[in-house]
C-alpha positions in Angstrom: -45.2 -92.5 108.0 -47.5 -94.9 106.1 -45.3 -96.2 103.3 -45.5 -99.4 101.4 -42.0 -100.8 101.4 -40.9 -102.2 98.1 -39.8 -105.8 98.1 -36.0 -106.0 97.8 -33.2 -108.5 97.3 -29.5 -108.1 96.9 -27.5 -108.6 93.7 -25.6 -111.4 95.6 -28.8 -113.1 96.6 -30.1 -113.0 93.0 -26.8 -114.5 91.8 -26.6 -117.2 94.5 -30.3 -118.0 94.9 -32.0 -117.1 91.6 -34.8 -119.7 91.9 -35.6 -118.5 95.4 -35.9 -114.9 94.3 -37.9 -115.9 91.2 -40.4 -117.9 93.2 -40.8 -115.0 95.6 -41.5 -112.6 92.8 -44.0 -115.0 91.2 -45.8 -115.6 94.6 -46.0 -111.9 95.4 -46.8 -110.8 91.8 -44.7 -107.7 92.3 -41.4 -106.5 91.0 -38.4 -107.0 93.4 -35.9 -104.2 93.6 -32.3 -105.5 93.3 -29.8 -103.6 95.5 -26.1 -103.4 94.9 -24.1 -101.8 97.6 -27.4 -100.8 99.3 -28.5 -98.8 96.3 -31.2 -99.8 93.8 -29.5 -101.4 90.7 -32.4 -102.9 88.9 -35.7 -104.7 89.1 -36.6 -108.4 88.8 -40.1 -109.1 87.7 -41.5 -112.5 86.8 -42.9 -112.9 83.2 -46.6 -113.4 84.2 -46.6 -110.2 86.3 -45.0 -108.4 83.4 -47.6 -109.6 80.9 -50.5 -108.8 83.2 -49.2 -105.3 84.0 -46.9 -103.4 81.7 -47.0 -105.5 78.6 -50.8 -105.6 78.6 -51.0 -101.9 78.9 -48.5 -101.4 76.0 -50.5 -103.8 73.8 -53.6 -101.7 74.5 -51.8 -98.7 73.2 -51.4 -97.0 76.5 -48.1 -95.2 76.0 -47.8 -93.6 79.4 -44.6 -92.9 81.2 -43.1 -96.3 82.1 -42.1 -95.1 85.5 -45.7 -94.3 86.3 -46.8 -97.7 85.2 -44.4 -99.3 87.6 -45.8 -97.3 90.5 -48.8 -99.6 90.7 -46.5 -102.2 92.1 -45.2 -100.3 95.0 -45.9 -97.4 97.3 -45.2 -93.9 96.2 -42.6 -92.0 98.2 -42.2 -88.3 98.4 -38.7 -86.9 98.2 -38.9 -86.3 102.0 -39.9 -89.9 102.7 -37.2 -91.3 100.5 -34.6 -89.1 102.1 -35.7 -90.2 105.6 -35.6 -93.9 104.5 -32.1 -93.4 103.1 -31.0 -91.7 106.3 -32.1 -94.6 108.5 -30.4 -97.1 106.2 -27.2 -95.1 106.2 -27.3 -94.9 110.0 -27.8 -98.6 110.3 -24.7 -99.4 108.2 -22.6 -97.0 110.3 -23.2 -99.3 113.2 -22.0 -102.5 111.4 -18.6 -103.8 112.6 -17.1 -104.8 109.3 -14.1 -106.4 111.1 -16.5 -108.9 112.6 -17.4 -110.2 109.2 -13.9 -110.9 108.0 
């Protein structure tokens, strides 16, 4: 499977280490997917990347579907690839001993 993994962070990391996440987004010049309970909750994108990408296209009058515009920042997954990824993640979390973290 040749997939470009999106860059991710957790909602907790964004709250606790905002500057670290912001610096990473700026350095990478890509949006960072924010996960909450291991599910995509939102996207953090630094302002310069936003201006260079989406905002620039909107100013030029390109009114394409916004979802397609965001695809330039990450790999495109088929339903099957996304399903396989979610299955692997779910299996990983089944192996976690939550009592150990109390």
